[in-house]
DSSP file (Angstrom, degrees, kcal/mol; ACC not computed):
  #  RESIDUE AA STRUCTURE BP1 BP2  ACC     N-H-->O    O-->H-N    N-H-->O    O-->H-N    TCO  KAPPA ALPHA  PHI   PSI    X-CA   Y-CA   Z-CA
    1    1 A X              0   0    0      0, 0.0     0, 0.0     0, 0.0     0, 0.0   0.000 360.0 360.0 360.0 148.1   -5.3   -1.8   25.4
    2    2 A X        -     0   0    0      1,-0.1     2,-0.4     0, 0.0     0, 0.0  -0.123 360.0-110.8 -69.9 166.8   -6.4   -2.4   21.8
    3    3 A X        -     0   0    0     44,-0.1     2,-0.5    45,-0.0    -1,-0.1  -0.848  24.5-147.9-100.6 136.0   -4.1   -3.0   18.9
    4    4 A X        -     0   0    0     -2,-0.4    45,-1.7    42,-0.2    44,-1.4  -0.907  17.5-179.9-106.9 128.3   -3.8   -0.3   16.2
    5    5 A X  E     -a   49   0A   0     -2,-0.5     2,-0.4    43,-0.2    45,-0.2  -0.932   7.0-164.8-122.9 148.6   -3.2   -1.3   12.6
    6    6 A X  E     -a   50   0A   0     43,-2.0    45,-2.9    -2,-0.3     2,-0.5  -0.997   9.6-160.2-132.9 140.0   -2.8    0.9    9.5
    7    7 A X  E     -a   51   0A   0     -2,-0.4     2,-0.5    43,-0.2    45,-0.2  -0.977  17.5-171.8-116.1 115.6   -2.9    0.1    5.8
    8    8 A X  E     -a   52   0A   0     43,-3.3    45,-2.8    -2,-0.5     2,-0.4  -0.930   2.8-171.7-114.8 127.1   -1.2    2.8    3.8
    9    9 A X  E     +a   53   0A   0     -2,-0.5     2,-0.3    43,-0.2    45,-0.2  -0.972  11.0 170.1-122.4 128.3   -1.4    2.8    0.0
   10   10 A X  E     +a   54   0A   0     43,-2.7    45,-0.7    -2,-0.4     2,-0.5  -0.847   7.2 169.1-138.9 100.8    0.5    5.1   -2.3
   11   11 A X        -     0   0    0     -2,-0.3     3,-0.2    43,-0.2    16,-0.2  -0.954  14.2-179.8-118.6 118.2    0.4    4.3   -6.0
   12   12 A X  S    S+     0   0    0     -2,-0.5    15,-2.4     1,-0.2     2,-0.6   0.826  76.5  41.1 -81.6 -34.1    1.8    6.7   -8.5
   13   13 A X        -     0   0    0     13,-0.2     2,-0.4    15,-0.0    -1,-0.2  -0.907  67.3-171.0-126.5 104.8    1.0    4.7  -11.6
   14   14 A X     >  -     0   0    0     -2,-0.6     4,-2.0    -3,-0.2     3,-0.2  -0.769  24.7-137.1 -92.2 136.5   -2.2    2.8  -12.0
   15   15 A X  H  > S+     0   0    0     -2,-0.4     4,-1.8     1,-0.2     5,-0.2   0.893 105.1  56.5 -57.6 -41.0   -2.6    0.4  -14.9
   16   16 A X  H  > S+     0   0    0      1,-0.2     4,-1.4     2,-0.2    -1,-0.2   0.887 107.5  47.4 -60.2 -39.7   -6.1    1.7  -15.4
   17   17 A X  H  > S+     0   0    0      1,-0.2     4,-2.4    -3,-0.2    -1,-0.2   0.881 107.9  55.7 -69.1 -38.6   -4.9    5.2  -15.8
   18   18 A X  H  < S+     0   0    0     -4,-2.0    -1,-0.2     1,-0.2    -2,-0.2   0.874 110.7  44.5 -63.7 -37.0   -2.1    4.3  -18.2
   19   19 A X  H  < S+     0   0    0     -4,-1.8    -1,-0.2     1,-0.2    -2,-0.2   0.821 125.7  29.6 -76.3 -30.8   -4.5    2.6  -20.6
   20   20 A X  H  < S+     0   0    0     -4,-1.4     2,-0.3    -5,-0.2    -2,-0.2   0.581 116.0  50.7-107.0 -12.4   -7.2    5.3  -20.6
   21   21 A X  S  < S-     0   0    0     -4,-2.4     2,-0.0    -5,-0.1     5,-0.0  -0.804  85.4 -93.5-127.7 163.0   -5.4    8.5  -19.9
   22   22 A X    >   -     0   0    0     -2,-0.3     3,-2.5     1,-0.1     4,-0.2  -0.353  50.1-100.1 -68.0 159.6   -2.5   10.5  -21.2
   23   23 A X  G >  S+     0   0    0      1,-0.3     3,-1.6     2,-0.2    -1,-0.1   0.790 120.0  66.4 -54.2 -31.6    0.9    9.9  -19.4
   24   24 A X  G 3  S+     0   0    0      1,-0.3    -1,-0.3     0, 0.0    -2,-0.0   0.582  81.3  80.8 -69.7  -6.6    0.5   13.1  -17.3
   25   25 A X  G <   +     0   0    0     -3,-2.5    -1,-0.3    -8,-0.1    -2,-0.2   0.609  69.5 105.0 -75.0 -10.3   -2.5   11.5  -15.6
   26   26 A X  S <  S-     0   0    0     -3,-1.6     2,-0.2    -4,-0.2   -13,-0.2  -0.327  79.3-111.8 -67.1 153.2   -0.2    9.6  -13.3
   27   27 A X        -     0   0    0    -15,-2.4     4,-0.1   -16,-0.2    -1,-0.1  -0.570  21.9-158.6 -83.2 152.5    0.1   10.8   -9.7
   28   28 A X  S    S+     0   0    0     -2,-0.2     4,-0.2     2,-0.1    -1,-0.1   0.755  79.9  22.9-103.0 -28.9    3.5   12.3   -8.7
   29   29 A X  S  > S+     0   0    0      2,-0.1     4,-2.8   -18,-0.1     5,-0.2   0.295  83.0 104.3-127.9   9.8    3.7   12.1   -4.9
   30   30 A X  H  > S+     0   0    0      1,-0.2     4,-2.5     2,-0.2     5,-0.2   0.921  86.6  47.6 -62.2 -44.7    1.4    9.3   -3.7
   31   31 A X  H  > S+     0   0    0      2,-0.2     4,-2.2     1,-0.2    -1,-0.2   0.939 114.9  45.5 -62.9 -47.6    4.2    6.8   -3.0
   32   32 A X  H  > S+     0   0    0      1,-0.2     4,-2.3     2,-0.2    -2,-0.2   0.935 113.6  49.5 -62.0 -46.6    6.3    9.4   -1.1
   33   33 A X  H  X S+     0   0    0     -4,-2.8     4,-2.3     1,-0.2    -1,-0.2   0.897 110.8  50.2 -61.2 -40.7    3.2   10.6    0.9
   34   34 A X  H  X S+     0   0    0     -4,-2.5     4,-2.6    -5,-0.2    -1,-0.2   0.892 109.1  51.4 -65.1 -39.7    2.3    7.1    1.8
   35   35 A X  H  X S+     0   0    0     -4,-2.2     4,-2.1     2,-0.2    -2,-0.2   0.913 110.5  48.4 -63.1 -43.4    5.8    6.3    2.9
   36   36 A X  H  X S+     0   0    0     -4,-2.3     4,-2.2     1,-0.2    -2,-0.2   0.909 112.6  48.8 -63.2 -42.4    5.9    9.4    5.2
   37   37 A X  H  X S+     0   0    0     -4,-2.3     4,-2.8     2,-0.2    -2,-0.2   0.893 109.1  52.4 -66.4 -39.6    2.5    8.5    6.6
   38   38 A X  H  X S+     0   0    0     -4,-2.6     4,-2.0     2,-0.2    -1,-0.2   0.920 109.8  49.4 -61.8 -42.7    3.6    4.9    7.3
   39   39 A X  H  X S+     0   0    0     -4,-2.1     4,-3.3     2,-0.2     5,-0.5   0.919 110.9  50.2 -60.8 -44.3    6.6    6.3    9.2
   40   40 A X  H  X>S+     0   0    0     -4,-2.2     5,-2.4     1,-0.2     4,-1.8   0.926 108.8  51.2 -61.1 -45.5    4.4    8.6   11.2
   41   41 A X  H  <5S+     0   0    0     -4,-2.8     6,-3.0     3,-0.2    -1,-0.2   0.896 117.8  40.3 -58.8 -39.3    2.0    5.7   12.1
   42   42 A X  H  <5S+     0   0    0     -4,-2.0    -2,-0.2     4,-0.2    -1,-0.2   0.954 127.7  26.5 -74.1 -51.3    5.0    3.7   13.3
   43   43 A X  H  <5S+     0   0    0     -4,-3.3    -3,-0.2    -5,-0.2    -2,-0.2   0.880 132.6  25.7 -87.6 -39.7    7.2    6.3   15.1
   44   44 A X  T  <5S+     0   0    0     -4,-1.8    -3,-0.2    -5,-0.5    -4,-0.1   0.900 130.0  34.9 -92.9 -48.5    4.8    9.0   16.3
   45   45 A X  S   <S-     0   0    0     -5,-2.4    -4,-0.2     2,-0.0    -3,-0.2   0.597  95.3-138.3 -86.2 -10.2    1.4    7.3   16.7
   46   46 A X        -     0   0    0     -6,-0.4    -4,-0.2     1,-0.2   -42,-0.2   0.877  29.2-174.3  57.3  42.7    3.1    4.0   17.8
   47   47 A X        -     0   0    0     -6,-3.0   -42,-0.2     1,-0.1    -1,-0.2  -0.393  27.4-133.3 -66.2 147.1    0.8    1.7   15.8
   48   48 A X  S    S+     0   0    0    -44,-1.4     2,-0.4     1,-0.2   -43,-0.2   0.849  87.6  14.2 -70.4 -34.7    1.3   -2.0   16.4
   49   49 A X  E     -a    5   0A   0    -45,-1.7   -43,-2.0    -8,-0.0     2,-0.4  -0.989  62.3-173.2-146.9 132.0    1.3   -2.9   12.7
   50   50 A X  E     -a    6   0A   0     -2,-0.4     2,-0.5   -45,-0.2   -43,-0.2  -0.992   6.8-162.7-128.5 124.9    1.7   -0.8    9.6
   51   51 A X  E     -a    7   0A   0    -45,-2.9   -43,-3.3    -2,-0.4     2,-0.5  -0.936   8.7-166.4-105.3 122.9    1.3   -2.2    6.1
   52   52 A X  E     -a    8   0A   0     -2,-0.5     2,-0.5   -45,-0.2   -43,-0.2  -0.952   4.9-174.9-114.7 124.5    2.7   -0.1    3.3
   53   53 A X  E     +a    9   0A   0    -45,-2.8   -43,-2.7    -2,-0.5     2,-0.2  -0.979  14.7 155.7-121.1 125.6    1.8   -0.8   -0.3
   54   54 A X  E >   -a   10   0A   0     -2,-0.5     3,-1.7   -45,-0.2    13,-0.5  -0.732  58.9 -79.3-134.0-176.6    3.4    1.1   -3.2
   55   55 A X  T 3  S+     0   0    0    -45,-0.7   -44,-0.1     1,-0.3    10,-0.0   0.854 129.5  39.1 -55.0 -36.7    4.2    0.7   -6.9
   56   56 A X  T 3  S+     0   0    0     10,-0.1    -1,-0.3     3,-0.0    10,-0.1  -0.019  80.9 142.4-109.6  30.6    7.2   -1.5   -6.1
   57   57 A X    <   -     0   0    0     -3,-1.7     3,-0.1     8,-0.4    -4,-0.1  -0.377  60.7 -96.8 -62.8 147.9    5.9   -3.5   -3.2
   58   58 A X        -     0   0    0      1,-0.1    -1,-0.1    -2,-0.0    -4,-0.1  -0.263  51.4 -82.8 -64.4 157.3    7.1   -7.1   -3.2
   59   59 A X        -     0   0    0     -3,-0.1     2,-0.6     1,-0.1     6,-0.1  -0.259  36.3-143.2 -60.7 145.4    4.8   -9.7   -4.7
   60   60 A X  B >   -B   63   0B   0      3,-0.5     3,-2.2     4,-0.2    -1,-0.1  -0.946  57.9 -60.0-114.4 109.4    2.1  -11.1   -2.4
   61   61 A X  T 3  S-     0   0    0     -2,-0.6    11,-0.0     1,-0.3     4,-0.0  -0.289 112.6 -27.2  52.3-130.5    1.5  -14.8   -3.0
   62   62 A X  T 3  S+     0   0    0     -3,-0.1    -1,-0.3     2,-0.0     3,-0.1   0.396 115.8 105.0 -93.6   2.5    0.5  -15.3   -6.7
   63   63 A X  B <  S-B   60   0B   0     -3,-2.2    -3,-0.5     1,-0.1     4,-0.1  -0.324  83.7 -85.2 -80.8 164.5   -1.0  -11.8   -7.0
   64   64 A X        -     0   0    0      2,-0.2    -4,-0.2     1,-0.1     5,-0.2  -0.343  31.0-128.5 -61.7 145.3    0.4   -8.8   -8.7
   65   65 A X  S    S+     0   0    0     -6,-0.1     2,-0.7    -3,-0.1    -8,-0.4   0.636  91.2  88.1 -72.4 -10.5    2.9   -6.7   -6.6
   66   66 A X  S    S-     0   0    0    -10,-0.1     2,-2.2     1,-0.1     3,-0.5  -0.801  79.1-142.0 -90.7 115.4    0.9   -3.7   -7.5
   67   67 A X  S    S+     0   0    0     -2,-0.7     6,-0.1   -13,-0.5    -1,-0.1  -0.110  71.9 108.5 -76.5  45.1   -1.9   -3.3   -4.9
   68   68 A X        +     0   0    0     -2,-2.2     2,-0.4     4,-0.0    -1,-0.2   0.294  62.0  84.0 -98.9  10.6   -4.6   -2.2   -7.3
   69   69 A X  S >> S-     0   0    0     -3,-0.5     3,-1.4    -5,-0.2     4,-0.7  -0.935  82.9-130.8-109.6 135.6   -6.3   -5.5   -7.0
   70   70 A X  H 3> S+     0   0    0     -2,-0.4     4,-1.3     1,-0.3     3,-0.3   0.852 103.3  57.6 -53.5 -40.2   -8.7   -6.0   -4.0
   71   71 A X  H 3> S+     0   0    0      1,-0.2     4,-3.1     2,-0.2    -1,-0.3   0.748  90.8  71.9 -68.8 -23.6   -7.1   -9.3   -3.0
   72   72 A X  H <> S+     0   0    0     -3,-1.4     4,-2.0     2,-0.2    -1,-0.2   0.948 104.8  35.6 -60.1 -52.4   -3.6   -8.0   -2.6
   73   73 A X  H  X S+     0   0    0     -4,-0.7     4,-2.2    -3,-0.3     5,-0.2   0.921 118.5  52.4 -67.2 -43.6   -4.2   -6.1    0.6
   74   74 A X  H  X S+     0   0    0     -4,-1.3     4,-2.3     1,-0.2    -2,-0.2   0.912 110.1  48.6 -58.4 -44.7   -6.7   -8.7    1.9
   75   75 A X  H  X S+     0   0    0     -4,-3.1     4,-2.8     1,-0.2    -1,-0.2   0.913 109.7  51.6 -64.2 -44.1   -4.2  -11.5    1.3
   76   76 A X  H  X S+     0   0    0     -4,-2.0     4,-2.0    -5,-0.2    -1,-0.2   0.911 112.0  46.0 -61.3 -43.7   -1.3   -9.6    3.1
   77   77 A X  H  X S+     0   0    0     -4,-2.2     4,-2.0     2,-0.2    -1,-0.2   0.910 113.1  49.5 -66.4 -42.2   -3.5   -9.0    6.2
   78   78 A X  H  X S+     0   0    0     -4,-2.3     4,-1.2    -5,-0.2    -2,-0.2   0.918 109.7  52.1 -62.7 -43.1   -4.7  -12.6    6.3
   79   79 A X  H  < S+     0   0    0     -4,-2.8     3,-0.4     1,-0.2     4,-0.4   0.904 109.8  49.3 -60.5 -41.1   -1.2  -13.9    6.0
   80   80 A X  H >< S+     0   0    0     -4,-2.0     3,-1.2     1,-0.2    -1,-0.2   0.888 106.7  55.5 -66.4 -37.8   -0.1  -11.7    8.9
   81   81 A X  H 3< S+     0   0    0     -4,-2.0    -1,-0.2     1,-0.3    -2,-0.2   0.756 103.4  55.7 -67.4 -24.4   -3.0  -12.9   11.1
   82   82 A X  T 3<        0   0    0     -4,-1.2    -1,-0.3    -3,-0.4    -2,-0.2   0.512 360.0 360.0 -87.4  -3.5   -2.0  -16.6   10.6
   83   83 A X    <         0   0    0     -3,-1.2    -1,-0.2    -4,-0.4    -2,-0.1   0.457 360.0 360.0 -79.8 360.0    1.5  -16.0   11.9
């Protein structure tokens, strides 16, 4: 049987929005929703691997801990594949 992987992203505060928009432009529930979905993928859907990225995700190599950069998710998945 195949392996199921999920990449779940929930970011409430994007740097781009903070610079260009008023403070109320931030999202309120993206992080919470992503956390709930990650739990569902793990416990209910029985996915083999679930990657959860939020505002306070730990740093990935030398990249920013905020996964609003393309390389962050790509690096994490590559690191996992080499283990």
